Structures are given as C-alpha cells and as structure tokens.
MARBA-3410 file (N, C-alpha, C, O; in Angstrom, 1 decimal):
127
-2.8,103.2,29.8,-3.2,102.3,28.6,-2.4,100.9,28.9,-1.7,100.7,29.8 ~ -2.7,100.1,27.9,-2.1,98.7,27.9,-0.7,98.7,27.1,-0.1,97.7,26.9 ~ -0.3,99.8,26.7,0.9,99.7,25.8,2.0,99.8,26.9,2.2,100.7,27.7 ~ 2.8,98.8,26.6,4.1,98.6,27.5,5.4,98.6,26.6,5.3,98.8,25.4 ~ 6.4,98.2,27.2,7.4,98.0,26.2,7.5,97.0,25.4,8.1,97.1,24.3
6.9,95.8,25.7,6.8,94.6,24.8,5.6,94.6,24.0,5.6,94.1,22.9 ~ 4.5,95.2,24.5,3.2,95.0,23.7,3.1,96.0,22.5,2.4,95.7,21.5 ~ 3.9,97.1,22.6,3.8,98.0,21.4,4.3,97.4,20.2,3.6,97.3,19.2 ~ 5.5,96.8,20.2,6.1,96.1,19.0,5.3,94.9,18.6,5.1,94.6,17.5 ~ 4.7,94.3,19.6,3.8,93.1,19.3,2.6,93.5,18.5,2.3,92.9,17.5
1.9,94.5,18.9,0.7,95.1,18.2,1.2,95.6,16.8,0.5,95.2,15.8 ~ 2.3,96.2,16.6,2.7,96.7,15.4,3.0,95.6,14.4,2.6,95.6,13.2 ~ 3.8,94.5,15.0,4.0,93.4,14.1,2.8,92.6,13.6,2.8,92.2,12.5 ~ 1.7,92.5,14.5,0.5,91.9,14.2,-0.2,92.8,13.1,-0.7,92.2,12.2 ~ -0.2,94.0,13.1,-0.7,94.8,12.1,-0.1,94.7,10.8,-0.7,95.1,9.8
1.1,94.3,10.7,1.8,94.2,9.5,1.7,92.9,9.0,1.4,92.6,7.9 ~ 2.1,91.8,9.8,2.3,90.4,9.4,0.9,89.7,9.2,0.8,88.8,8.3 ~ 0.0,90.0,9.9,-1.4,89.2,9.7,-1.8,89.6,8.4,-2.1,88.8,7.6 ~ -1.9,90.9,8.0,-2.5,91.1,6.6,-1.7,90.5,5.4,-2.2,90.0,4.3 ~ -0.2,90.5,5.7,0.4,89.9,4.6,0.2,88.4,4.5,0.2,87.8,3.4
0.0,87.8,5.7,-0.2,86.3,5.7,-1.4,86.0,5.1,-1.4,85.0,4.3 ~ -2.6,86.7,5.3,-3.9,86.7,4.8,-3.8,86.8,3.3,-4.3,86.0,2.6 ~ -3.1,87.9,2.8,-3.1,88.0,1.4,-2.2,86.9,0.6,-2.4,86.7,-0.6 ~ -1.3,86.4,1.4,-0.5,85.3,0.9,-1.5,83.9,0.7,-1.5,83.1,-0.2 ~ -2.2,83.9,1.7,-3.2,82.6,1.6,-4.2,82.8,0.6,-4.6,81.8,0.0
-4.7,83.9,0.3,-5.8,84.2,-0.6,-5.2,84.1,-1.9,-5.9,83.6,-2.8 ~ -4.0,84.7,-2.2,-3.2,84.5,-3.4,-3.1,83.0,-3.8,-3.3,82.7,-5.0 ~ -2.7,82.2,-2.8,-2.4,80.8,-3.2,-3.7,80.0,-3.4,-3.6,79.0,-4.1 ~ -4.8,80.3,-2.8,-6.0,79.7,-3.1,-6.5,80.1,-4.5,-7.1,79.3,-5.2 ~ -6.3,81.3,-4.9,-6.7,81.9,-6.2,-5.9,81.0,-7.2,-6.6,80.5,-8.2
-4.7,80.9,-7.1,-3.8,80.2,-8.0,-4.3,78.8,-8.2,-4.3,78.2,-9.3 ~ -4.7,78.2,-6.9,-5.1,76.7,-7.0,-6.4,76.5,-7.8,-6.5,75.5,-8.6 ~ -7.4,77.4,-7.6,-8.6,77.6,-8.2,-8.4,77.6,-9.9,-8.9,76.8,-10.6 ~ -7.5,78.5,-10.2,-7.3,78.9,-11.6,-6.6,77.5,-12.2,-7.1,77.1,-13.3 ~ -5.6,76.9,-11.6,-5.0,75.7,-12.1,-6.1,74.4,-12.3,-6.1,73.7,-13.3
-6.8,74.3,-11.3,-7.7,73.4,-11.4,-8.7,73.6,-12.4,-9.3,72.6,-12.9 ~ -9.1,74.8,-12.8,-10.1,75.1,-13.9,-9.3,74.8,-15.2,-9.9,74.2,-16.1 ~ -8.1,75.2,-15.2,-7.3,75.0,-16.5,-7.1,73.4,-16.7,-7.1,73.0,-17.9 ~ -6.9,72.7,-15.8,-6.6,71.3,-15.9,-8.0,70.5,-16.3,-7.9,69.5,-17.1 ~ -9.2,71.0,-15.8,-10.4,70.6,-16.1,-10.7,70.9,-17.7,-11.2,70.1,-18.4
-10.5,72.0,-18.1,-10.6,72.4,-19.5,-9.7,71.6,-20.4,-10.0,71.2,-21.6 ~ -8.5,71.3,-20.0,-7.6,70.5,-20.9,-7.9,69.2,-21.0,-7.6,68.7,-22.1 ~ -8.5,68.5,-20.0,-9.0,67.2,-19.9,-10.1,67.0,-20.7,-10.3,65.9,-21.2 ~ -10.9,67.9,-21.0,-12.2,67.9,-21.9,-11.8,68.0,-23.4,-12.7,67.8,-24.3 ~ -10.7,68.3,-23.7,-10.3,68.5,-25.1,-10.1,67.2,-25.8,-9.3,66.4,-25.4
-10.7,67.0,-26.8,-10.5,65.9,-27.7,-9.9,66.0,-28.9,-10.0,67.1,-29.6 ~ -9.1,65.0,-29.4,-8.7,65.2,-30.7,-9.6,65.0,-31.9,-10.4,64.1,-32.0 ~ -9.6,65.9,-32.9,-10.5,65.6,-34.0,-10.5,64.3,-34.5,-9.5,63.6,-34.6 ~ -11.8,63.8,-34.8,-12.0,62.4,-35.2,-11.4,62.3,-36.7,-11.0,61.2,-37.1 ~ -11.3,63.4,-37.4,-10.9,63.4,-38.8,-9.3,62.9,-38.8,-8.8,62.3,-39.7
-8.6,63.3,-37.6,-7.2,63.1,-37.6,-7.0,61.6,-37.5,-5.9,61.1,-37.9 ~ -8.0,60.8,-36.8,-7.8,59.4,-36.8,-8.4,58.5,-37.8,-8.3,57.3,-37.7 ~ -9.1,59.0,-38.8,-9.5,58.3,-39.9,-8.5,57.6,-40.7,-7.4,58.2,-40.9 ~ -8.8,56.5,-41.1,-7.9,55.6,-42.0,-6.4,55.5,-41.4,-5.5,55.4,-42.2 ~ -6.2,55.3,-40.1,-5.0,55.2,-39.4,-4.0,56.3,-39.8,-2.8,56.0,-40.1
-4.5,57.5,-39.8,-3.6,58.7,-40.3,-2.3,58.7,-39.7,-1.2,58.9,-40.3 ~ -2.2,58.6,-38.4,-0.9,58.8,-37.7,-0.1,57.5,-37.9,1.1,57.6,-38.0 ~ -0.7,56.3,-38.1,-0.1,55.2,-38.5,0.6,55.4,-39.9,1.7,54.9,-40.1 ~ 0.0,56.0,-40.7,0.6,56.2,-42.0,1.7,57.3,-41.9,2.6,57.1,-42.7 ~ 1.6,58.3,-41.1,2.6,59.3,-40.9,3.8,58.8,-40.5,4.9,59.2,-41.0
3.8,57.8,-39.4,5.0,57.1,-39.1,5.3,55.8,-39.7,6.5,55.4,-39.7 ~ 4.2,55.1,-40.2,4.4,53.8,-40.7,4.2,52.9,-39.5,5.1,52.8,-38.6 ~ 3.1,52.2,-39.5,2.8,51.6,-38.3,3.9,50.3,-38.0,4.1,49.9,-36.8 ~ 4.4,49.8,-39.1,5.4,48.7,-38.9,6.7,49.2,-38.5,7.7,48.5,-38.1 ~ 6.8,50.6,-38.7,8.1,51.4,-38.3,8.2,51.9,-36.9,9.2,52.4,-36.4
7.0,51.8,-36.2,7.0,52.3,-34.7,7.5,51.2,-33.8,7.1,50.0,-33.8 ~ 8.5,51.6,-33.0,9.1,50.8,-32.0,8.4,51.0,-30.7,8.0,50.1,-30.0 ~ 8.3,52.3,-30.3,7.7,52.8,-29.0,7.1,54.1,-29.0,7.4,54.9,-29.9 ~ 6.2,54.3,-28.1,5.5,55.6,-28.2,5.6,56.1,-26.6,5.5,55.2,-25.7 ~ 5.8,57.3,-26.3,5.8,57.8,-25.0,5.2,59.4,-25.0,5.4,60.2,-26.0
4.6,59.6,-23.9,3.9,60.9,-23.8,4.7,61.7,-22.8,5.0,61.1,-21.8 ~ 5.1,62.8,-23.0,5.7,63.7,-22.1,5.2,65.1,-21.9,5.6,66.0,-22.5 ~ 4.2,65.1,-21.1,3.3,66.4,-21.0,2.6,66.8,-22.3,1.5,66.3,-22.6 ~ 3.3,67.8,-23.1,2.6,68.1,-24.3,3.3,67.4,-25.6,3.0,67.7,-26.8 ~ 4.2,66.4,-25.4,5.1,66.0,-26.4,4.9,64.5,-26.5,4.8,63.8,-25.5
4.8,64.2,-27.7,4.8,62.7,-28.1,6.0,62.3,-28.6,6.5,62.9,-29.6 ~ 6.7,61.3,-28.1,8.0,60.8,-28.6,7.8,59.5,-29.2,7.4,58.5,-28.5 ~ 8.1,59.3,-30.5,8.0,58.0,-31.2,9.2,57.5,-31.6,9.9,58.1,-32.4 ~ 9.7,56.4,-31.1,10.9,55.7,-31.6,10.5,55.0,-32.8,9.5,54.2,-32.9 ~ 11.3,55.1,-33.8,11.0,54.4,-35.1,12.2,53.5,-35.6,13.3,53.7,-35.1
12.1,52.7,-36.4,13.0,51.8,-37.1,13.8,52.7,-38.0,15.0,53.0,-37.9 ~ 13.1,53.3,-38.9,13.7,53.9,-40.1,13.1,55.5,-40.0,11.9,55.7,-40.2 ~ 13.9,56.4,-39.7,13.5,57.8,-39.7,13.1,58.3,-40.9,12.2,59.2,-40.9 ~ 13.5,57.9,-41.9,13.3,58.5,-43.4,11.8,58.1,-43.8,11.3,58.8,-44.6 ~ 11.2,57.1,-43.3,9.9,56.9,-43.5,8.8,57.8,-42.8,7.6,57.8,-43.1
9.3,58.6,-42.0,8.4,59.5,-41.2,8.1,60.8,-41.9,9.0,61.5,-42.3 ~ 6.8,61.3,-42.1,6.5,62.3,-43.0,6.3,63.5,-42.0,5.3,63.7,-41.4 ~ 7.4,64.3,-41.8,7.4,65.3,-40.9,6.3,66.6,-41.3,5.5,67.1,-40.5 ~ 6.4,66.9,-42.6,5.5,67.8,-43.1,4.0,67.6,-42.9,3.3,68.5,-42.5 ~ 3.7,66.2,-43.1,2.1,65.9,-42.9,2.0,65.9,-41.4,0.9,66.2,-41.0
2.9,65.6,-40.6,2.6,65.6,-39.3,2.3,67.0,-38.7,1.4,67.1,-37.8 ~ 3.1,68.0,-39.3,2.8,69.4,-38.9,1.4,69.8,-39.6,0.6,70.5,-38.9 ~ 0.9,69.5,-40.6,-0.3,69.8,-41.2,-1.4,69.1,-40.3,-2.5,69.5,-40.3 ~ -1.1,68.0,-39.6,-2.2,67.3,-38.9,-2.2,67.7,-37.5,-3.0,67.0,-36.7 ~ -1.4,68.7,-37.1,-1.6,69.2,-35.7,-0.4,69.4,-34.9,-0.4,70.2,-34.0
0.7,68.7,-35.3,1.8,68.8,-34.6,2.4,70.3,-34.7,2.7,70.8,-35.8 ~ 2.5,71.0,-33.6,2.9,72.3,-33.6,4.5,72.3,-33.9,5.0,73.3,-34.3 ~ 5.1,71.4,-33.6,6.6,71.2,-33.8,7.2,69.7,-33.9,6.7,68.8,-33.2 ~ 7.9,69.5,-34.7,8.5,68.2,-34.9,9.9,68.2,-34.9,10.6,69.0,-35.7 ~ 10.5,67.4,-34.0,12.0,67.4,-33.9,12.6,65.8,-34.1,12.2,64.9,-33.4
13.5,65.7,-34.9,14.1,64.5,-35.2,15.4,64.3,-34.5,16.4,65.1,-34.8 ~ 15.6,63.4,-33.6,16.6,63.0,-32.8,17.0,61.6,-32.9,16.4,60.8,-32.2 ~ 18.1,61.2,-33.8,18.4,59.8,-33.9,17.4,59.2,-34.5,17.0,59.6,-35.6 ~ 16.8,58.2,-34.0,15.7,57.4,-34.4,14.5,57.8,-33.7,13.5,57.0,-33.7 ~ 14.3,58.8,-33.1,13.2,59.3,-32.3,12.6,60.6,-33.0,13.3,61.6,-33.4
11.3,60.6,-33.0,10.5,61.8,-33.6,9.8,62.4,-32.3,8.9,61.7,-31.8 ~ 10.1,63.5,-31.9,9.5,64.3,-31.0,8.4,65.4,-31.4,8.9,66.3,-32.1 ~ 7.2,65.2,-31.2,6.1,66.0,-31.9,5.3,66.8,-30.6,4.8,66.1,-29.7 ~ 5.1,68.0,-30.7,4.4,68.8,-29.7,3.0,68.8,-30.3,2.7,69.4,-31.4 ~ 2.1,68.2,-29.6,0.6,68.1,-29.9,-0.3,69.0,-28.9,-1.5,69.0,-29.0
0.5,69.7,-28.0,-0.3,70.4,-26.9,-1.2,69.8,-26.1,-0.7,68.7,-25.6 ~ -2.4,70.1,-25.9,-3.2,69.4,-25.0,-3.8,67.9,-25.7,-4.5,67.2,-25.0 ~ -3.4,67.7,-26.8,-3.9,66.5,-27.6,-2.8,65.4,-27.5,-3.0,64.4,-28.1 ~ -1.7,65.6,-26.8,-0.5,64.7,-26.9,-1.0,63.3,-26.3,-0.8,62.3,-26.9 ~ -1.6,63.5,-25.1,-2.0,62.3,-24.6,-3.0,61.5,-25.2,-3.0,60.2,-25.0
-3.9,62.0,-26.1,-4.9,61.1,-26.9,-4.0,60.6,-28.2,-4.2,59.5,-28.6 ~ -3.1,61.4,-28.8,-2.4,60.9,-29.9,-1.5,59.7,-29.3,-1.3,58.7,-30.0 ~ -0.9,59.9,-28.3,0.0,58.7,-27.6,-0.9,57.5,-27.5,-0.5,56.5,-28.1 ~ -2.0,57.6,-26.9,-2.9,56.6,-26.6,-3.3,55.9,-27.9,-3.5,54.7,-27.8 ~ -3.6,56.6,-29.0,-4.1,56.1,-30.2,-2.9,55.3,-30.8,-3.1,54.2,-31.3
-1.7,55.9,-30.9,-0.5,55.2,-31.5,-0.1,53.8,-30.6,0.4,52.9,-31.2 ~ -0.3,53.9,-29.3,0.0,52.7,-28.7,-1.0,51.7,-29.0,-0.7,50.5,-29.2 ~ -2.3,52.0,-29.1,-3.4,51.1,-29.5,-3.0,50.5,-30.8,-3.3,49.4,-31.0 ~ -2.5,51.2,-31.8,-2.3,50.8,-33.0,-1.2,49.8,-33.1,-1.3,48.8,-33.8 ~ -0.2,50.0,-32.3,0.9,49.2,-32.1,0.5,47.7,-31.5,0.9,46.7,-32.1
-0.2,47.8,-30.5,-0.8,46.6,-29.8,-1.7,45.7,-30.7,-1.8,44.5,-30.5 ~ -2.3,46.3,-31.8,-3.2,45.5,-32.5,-2.5,44.3,-33.4,-3.2,43.5,-34.1
END
C-alpha cells in the first residue's frame, strides 16, 4: 500500500484536523449571520412617538439644564447644570430601564432606543 512511516501520521492528522477546521469555519459564519440579523433588527426599532411629544425628555432634564449629551451603546449620558432638576422617577416611567446619578451626570439605560433618545436631546439643545 501507500502507507509509509510519514504518510500514516499525515493521513491521521488530516482526518482529525480538517473536520475541526471546517466546523470552526461553519460556527464562525453562523455567528456572523446571527449578529448581522440582530443588528438589522435593532436598527429598525424606533422610539415611541408618544415619548417625544411636548418635549418630554427636555422636561425630564430641563432643556436649559442640559450641558451635553453622549450615547455609549445602550446608555445615554446627560451632563446637567443642576442634578436636582432631573426627574429620575419619570425617566424610568418613560423607558429608562436604569438611571444612575454620578456627580452632575445622569446615566440612563434606554437599550436599543439610546441612539434615538440621544439624537433627540442633542437636537433640542441645538435649537
């Protein structure tokens, strides 16, 4: 036969290594597809229009009270002049799953709506 001292270990290695490499590639492709579907779904989510009526978020923070707005993944960080003017209870009622007060910054978790909330607040500041 063709089996010699060096071909037998080579064939054995190929029988083990090749399937493992193929499985790893397939798993990587599946993970990429799932991630891209998840990202497409989250981009399609819109903040409820009711939340933006009558400058609601502006009232929650006090539009003259807002110094800056930043969006970090699912969290919106709003730097304010007076932390006492921020209505944390109403923020949670309007969709913030968590509100954290740190110094003069209010950090709110809005999950997939964070980007929309941050854009809205930035637009209100620029007016």
